[in-house]
N, C-alpha and C positions, 0 to 999 in steps of 0.2 A: 447391859454392861458392855457387851462386845461392840455395840454401836458407839458408845462413849470412848472406848479405847481406840477404835478405828479413827474416830474424829481427832483424837489427840495425836495419833500417829501421823495423820495427814497434815496436821498443824505443824509438826516438826519437819516432816519430809519436804513440805513445800514452803517453809520459812514464813508462814503467815503469823507466827508468834514472835516476830522480831529476831529470827535466827538467820537472817540473810547471809552473813559471812560464810555459813556452811555450804551454800550452794552458789556462791559468786566466784567466778574465776579470778584468781589472783594474778598480778602482773608477773610474767615469767622472770626467773632469776637468770644470772649469767650462765648457769649450768646449761640452760636450754637455749638462750639467745646466742651463745657462742657457737652453736651448730649452724646458724644461718637459716634454719628451717622456718617455714611459715607457721608460727605458733598459734595462728587462728584456724588452722586446718583441723578437720575432724572426719574420721572414717565412720560411716553410718553404722557399721556392724559392731562398733566398740562403745563401751559405756563411759569413756573418759572425756573430760572437757576438751582435751586436745589429743589428737592422734594423727600421725603422719607416717607413711612408709614410701620409700623410693619406688616409684612405679616401674622402674627398670630392673628392680631386684626380684628374683624368684626366691622367696624365703625357704622353699623346700630344697634349694641347692645347699643350704647349710645343714650340717649333720651334728655339730657340736656347739655347746654354749659354755662360756666362762661367765660366772656371776661375780661381779665385784661387790665387796661389802658396801652396804648403803651408807652414804656419807651425810653428815650433818653440817658440812662446811657452808651450805647455802641456806641454812635454816634462818627464818626471819625472827631473830632473837629480840628484835625491837618490840615485839608484841608479847614478850614473856609475862608481863604483868597481868594479862588476861588469865593466866594460870596460877596467879599468886594465891597461896593458901598456907595453912599451917605446915603442910608437907613440902610446899615449894615456896619458901620465904624469900629466896634470892634468885638472881639470874643464873648464878652458878648451879644452884639446885635444879633449876629448869633445864639447863643444858645437860646435866647429868641424867635427868629423866628422859630427855630427848635422845641421848646417846643409847640408852637402854632400849628405847623403842626402835631405833635404827638397827640395833643388833637383832631384835625380834623380827623385824622386817626382812633382814638378810637370811635368817633361819627359815622363814616361811617361803622365801623365794627358792631356796635350795630344796625345800620339801616339795614345792609345787613343780619345779622343773625336773624332779626325780620321778615324777609320776610316769608309769608305763605308757600313758597315752601322749606324753610330750613328744614332739617330733625331733627333739635334740637329745644327744647324750651329754650329760653334764661333765665338764672336765675343768682342770686348772691349767692345762697346757695350751697356751696361745699359739704355739707353733704348729699345731695340728691343722691340716688343710680343712677348708670348709667350716671354719669356726667363727662364731659371732660372739662379741663381748657385750654383756648387758651391764650398764651402769645406772644406778638409781640414787637420787638425792631426796632426802626428807626435807621439805621446804617449809611446812607449816605444822604446828602442833599446839593444841590447846588441851590442857589436862584439867578438867573441871573437878572441884571438890564436891562434897555431898550436896552443897547448896546451889551449885552452878547448873546451867541448863544442859549443855551437851559437850561431848568431845569434838575435836576438829583435827583433821589431818590434811596434809598436802604433799604431793610428790611430783617429781619429774624424772623421766628416764630417757636414755638414749642407747641405741644399739649400733655397734660398728663392726665392720669386717676386721677380723683379727690380723689378717695379712696385709691389708691395704690401708686400714684406718678409715675407709669410706663409710659415711653415715648410711645406715640401713633404715632406721626408724626412730621416732621420738613419741613420747606420750607424756601427759601430765593430767593431774586431777586434784581436786580439793573438795572435800565433802565432810558432812557430819554423819551421824549414825543412821543405820537402818533399824527398823523395829520389827520384832518378832512377837506376835500375839498368839498365845496358846492357853485356851481356857480363860482363867481369870488372871493369868500372868502376862506381864509385858516386859520384854527384854530389849534394852537399848544397847546396841553394839558399842564397845569402847574402842580406844585408839588401837590397841593390839588387834582386835578383831577386824577393824577397818583395814589395817595393813595386811592381815591374813587374806582377806577377800581380794585386795589388790594383787597380791602375789599370785593367787589362783587365776585371776582375770588376765594378768600379763602372760601367763603360760597359755591360757586358752586362746588369747589373741593371736598367738603364733600358729595355731592349728585350725585353719579355716575349714578344712575338710570335715572335721568333727564338730567344731563350734562355728557354724556359719554366722551366728549372732551371739555376742557376749553381752548379757544384760545384767543390770543391777536391780535387785529386788528391794525397793525402798521399804515395802511393808509385806511381811509374810504372816499369813493367818493360818493357824492349824486348828 
């Protein structure tokens, strides 16, 4: 049974069952392209499809972080019908569900960056010296019903120096679920769990001393 479950997990994780959109990078939105950064760049220590940091910036020079609410302004609403179901019959219902997911993402970012191992002190005061502002956009969301295959999320982020507005870093990712196998049980992470994982990984990405490599666990077997 474990072998069968692991095979099913691999099928989803590596898109061999027609789930290619979950692992394919999406075209960047204006949220990211407006920064002028190289959206094809990727730092080897991070699990995101795109990651860039200004090589001239020493991230440890920053002591504080302001976390902006996650925005849905750049959400690809044109794909909302992929989520159409009894619970999401209209685009308006889809947008309401996405807004709730963005609020959850914001909450998880605040939790992650409040961890004692975070190198920043979380604040709302942008006038404090040595402060960075983190902005995140929810760009993709697929809310499957019971008969659908998998959830799907996408995000883009940018961090700026609060005093100068200078770009410090950018990231983006688009992914389907991870799988957790425990005994006879198989758990597929939903949209909220994906965003929770991202929030933690964004915090870990800032602390290279403790997290020399930030990795995604596609399949966890217990």
